ZAMARGU-4260 file (C-alpha; in steps of 0.2 Angstrom, whole numbers, plus 5000, padded with zeros to 4 digits):
<rodrens>
0) 4979/5391/5131 | 4995/5399/5132 | 4997/5396/5150 | 4995/5377/5148 | 5008/5376/5135
5) 5020/5386/5146 | 5017/5374/5160 | 5019/5358/5149 | 5034/5366/5140 | 5042/5370/5157
10) 5039/5352/5163 | 5047/5344/5148 | 5062/5357/5147 | 5079/5352/5150 | 5084/5335/5156
15) 5066/5329/5158 | 5064/5329/5140 | 5079/5318/5137 | 5072/5306/5150 | 5056/5305/5141
20) 5064/5303/5124 | 5075/5289/5131 | 5060/5280/5139 | 5050/5281/5123 | 5066/5274/5114
25) 5067/5260/5127 | 5049/5256/5125 | 5050/5255/5106 | 5065/5244/5107 | 5056/5232/5119
30) 5041/5232/5108 | 5052/5228/5093 | 5061/5214/5103 | 5044/5206/5108 | 5038/5207/5090
35) 5054/5198/5085 | 5052/5185/5098 | 5034/5182/5092 | 5039/5182/5074 | 5052/5169/5078
40) 5040/5158/5088 | 5027/5159/5073 | 5041/5154/5061 | 5046/5139/5072 | 5028/5133/5072
45) 5026/5135/5053 | 5043/5125/5051 | 5037/5111/5063 | 5020/5110/5053 | 5030/5109/5037
50) 5040/5095/5044 | 5024/5086/5050 | 5016/5089/5033 | 5031/5082/5024 | 5031/5067/5035
55) 5013/5064/5032 | 5015/5066/5014 | 5029/5053/5013 | 5019/5041/5024 | 5004/5043/5012
60) 5015/5040/4997 | 5022/5024/5005 | 5004/5019/5009 | 4998/5021/4992 | 5013/5011/4985
65) 5009/4997/4997 | 4990/4998/4992 | 4995/4997/4973 | 5007/4982/4977 | 4993/4973/4987
70) 4980/4976/4973 | 4992/4969/4960 | 4995/4954/4971 | 4976/4952/4973 | 4974/4952/4955
75) 4987/4939/4952 | 4980/4928/4966 | 4962/4930/4958 | 4969/4925/4941 | 4978/4910/4949
80) 4963/4905/4958 | 4952/4906/4942 | 4965/4896/4933 | 4966/4883/4946 | 4947/4882/4947
85) 4946/4879/4928 | 4960/4866/4929 | 4951/4857/4943 | 4934/4857/4935 | 4942/4849/4919
90) 4951/4837/4930 | 4935/4832/4939 | 4926/4830/4923 | 4939/4819/4916 | 4939/4809/4932
95) 4920/4808/4932 | 4921/4801/4914 | 4934/4788/4918 | 4924/4782/4933 | 4908/4781/4922
100) 4918/4770/4910 | 4923/4759/4924 | 4906/4758/4931 | 4899/4754/4914 | 4909/4738/4913
105) 4899/4722/4915 | 4900/4715/4932 | 4901/4696/4928 | 4909/4697/4911 | 4924/4703/4900
110) 4928/4721/4905 | 4941/4723/4891 | 4929/4732/4878 | 4922/4743/4892 | 4939/4748/4898
115) 4947/4749/4881 | 4940/4766/4878 | 4946/4772/4895 | 4964/4767/4890 | 4962/4775/4873
120) 4957/4792/4881 | 4972/4790/4893 | 4984/4787/4879 | 4976/4802/4869 | 4980/4813/4884
125) 4998/4808/4883 | 4997/4799/4900 | 5000/4782/4892 | 5014/4786/4880 | 5031/4779/4883
130) 5045/4792/4884 | 5059/4780/4880 | 5067/4782/4897 | 5069/4765/4905 | 5067/4773/4922
135) 5049/4778/4917 | 5043/4760/4915 | 5034/4751/4929 | 5042/4737/4938 | 5027/4726/4936
140) 5024/4710/4927 | 5015/4717/4912
</rodrens>
């Protein structure tokens, strides 16, 4: 065993030892440089992913705000449609009662008593009242 150590020791003696130490040092520096480049690339990928996530988060927030505005608008439209349906059904019922009053009038006789109730209902709704403004009055012969 002593002969092998002398052989190996003789090989690494002198300037050969310094070359070997220099080669190991250069290898370590190259390895550290490659690891630094890999680390920088990984950090760049993480940063790009963070930017994408922030962009997606902002888009998601905007989408949720838009959805909330659309839901609110839909609710307002549904309320308006319901109000309009109610108003229309009342108007149709009123119109139907007026038509029934006109249809109940005698065909060959005096229609005054039959139509009087119709006019009374119109007056009761405020449709036949005089506002006092002469421009509201009709230009007929009555």
